N, C-alpha and C positions, 0 to 999 in steps of 0.2 A: 757526666749525666747527673741531674738532680733527682734523688730518690724521694718519693712522696708517699705518705699514708693519708688516707681520707677517713675521718670519723664523722658519720652522718647517719641519723636513724631512719631517714626516708630513703627507701631503696632506689626509687627512680632518680632522685637527686644525686645519690651516691654514685650510681652508674653513669649519669650524665657528666658529672664532674670528672670522674675517672677518664671517660672517653675524651673529653675536651683537653685535659692535661696531657694525655698520651699522644695527642696530635702535635704537641710541641716537640721540636727536634731535640731539645736538651733536657727533657723531663720524662720520667717514667714512674707510674704508680705501682708500688710494690706491695701494697696491702690496703684493705678496706675494713673498717670497723663499724658496728651498728650502735655502739655506745662507748662511754668513757672508759669502762673497764677493759673492753677489747682493745681500745686505742692504746692504753698504757701497756698492755701485754705485747701488742705488736711493736710499739716503739722500743721496748726493752729487748725484744727478740730480734728485730730487723735493723735497728739503729738507722732510721732514714734521716735524710738531711732536713726534711720538712714534714710536719704533721699538721694537716688542715682539720680544724675541729669545730663542729657545731656546738652551741651552748646547751640547749635544752634537749637532752637525750635521756632515755630511761636508765635507771640504776645510777651510774655515776655521770654527772653533767660534764660538759666540756671544760668548764672552769675548774671543777674539782680535779679532772684529769690533768689540766695544765699546771695546777698547783703541785700535783704529784710528780710531774715531769720536769719541774724547775731544776736547772743545773745539768740536765742531760744534754748530749750533743745536739739532739734534734731541736730545730727551731719551731715553735708552735705559732700557727696563724689561726685566729678565731674567725670563722665565717658564719655570720648569723643574720637573722632578720631583726634582732633586737638592738636598736640604737639607744640603749639605756646607760646613763652615766654610771650607775652603781655597778653594773656588769663590767663596764669598761675599766673602772677604777680597780676592780678586783682582778681583771685580766692583766692590767699593768703591774700590779703587785706580784702576780704569778710569773712575771717576766716574759709574757708573750711578745713576739716580735712584730706581729701584725694583727689588726682588728678591722675586718672588712665586712661590708654589708652585702647580703645576697642579691640585692637589686643592682649591684654594680655591674658594668659590662664585663663579659667573660675574659676579654683580653687584659683587663685590669688585674685580674687574679694572677695570670702568668707573669705579667710585668712586675707585680708586687713580689712574687716569689723570687724572681731574679735579683731584685733590689735587696731583699732580705738576705739572700745568699751573699751579697756584697757587703753585708754588715749594717745595712740601714734598717730602720724601723718604720713601718707603714701603718698609719691609723686613719680610719674614715674621717674626713674633714668635719662632718657635722658633729662628731663626738668631741672633737677638740674644742669646737665652739661651745658645746654644752658644758664641758669640763671647766672651762675658764670663765664662762659667761654667767654662771648662776651661783649665788651664795645662799647658804642655808638661812632662811628668814627667822628661825626660832632663837629665842634667848636660851642661855644655858639651863635655866630652870624649866623652860618649856620642853627642851630636849630631854631633861631628866624625867619629866612627867610622861612624855611619849615613850621613852625607853621602858618605864615601869608598866605602861599600858601594853606594850609589845611583849613584856614578860608574862602577861596574863593577869596582872593584878587589877582588882576592882577599885572604885573610887575611894572606899573606906581604907583599903590596904595602902593605897598610894598616900592618902592623908596621914595615916599612922607612920609610914616610913619617912615622910618628909617633915613630919611634925607641923602640919598645917591643917586647916579645917576642910571638910569635904566640899563645902561650897566653893572654897578657893580652888580646889582641884577641878571642880566642874567649870569654873571660869577659865582656868588654864586650858582645859580641853576645848572649850568653845573657841578660844583665841587661836589655838593650834589649828583647828579645822578651818577657821577663816583664813589664816595665813597660808595654809597649804592648798586652799581652795578645793576642799573635799567635803563630803556629806557626813561621813562617820569615821569611827576610830579605825576600822579595818582599812579603809581607803587611805587614811593618814599614814598608817604603818607601811602600807604598800608604796605610797608615794615617796616616803622617807627612805625606804630600802632601795627603790629604783634609782634615787639620786645619789646613793652611796653615802648618806649622811650619818648612818648609825656608826658608832665607834667600832 
């Protein structure tokens, strides 16, 4: 019998997932968590075969919990609405065995659990396309400028740090916005994070 813990902050979805998986002859849900902290505590306490984890939960996110559980017996599967390359890359680094999207058919989840128990890794195909299909369009210098923007530095501070003129910094920022197809610095940082391009 495959023992499962579900970590999901939406009560209705948590209940529905539990009911669906308990209908499978070879699966039993032994615990449910509302956030990443509860998930980590339950995994350490109950040592399930599988922990199904949402990403965006209050307190500790699913990715933070997965990072903390790296190396444990339990295999982590991320189940999320977010098909973001940055999240996916972070999940891969945390050693998750599956990354599935919530709009997948329910039987796909049960089949994926069985395959993961057999030692396979299962990732949503659209994420694999994203991961290998898109390169970071920024030059090293542009990345440097955007990283300093993300650190909260203003144009003058960036110019001082890189020993260039403020006008040059403004030119870099304008080029970055064009290349990332965004309107402002905040959107640029968000896009860059979602793609997993920050070091």
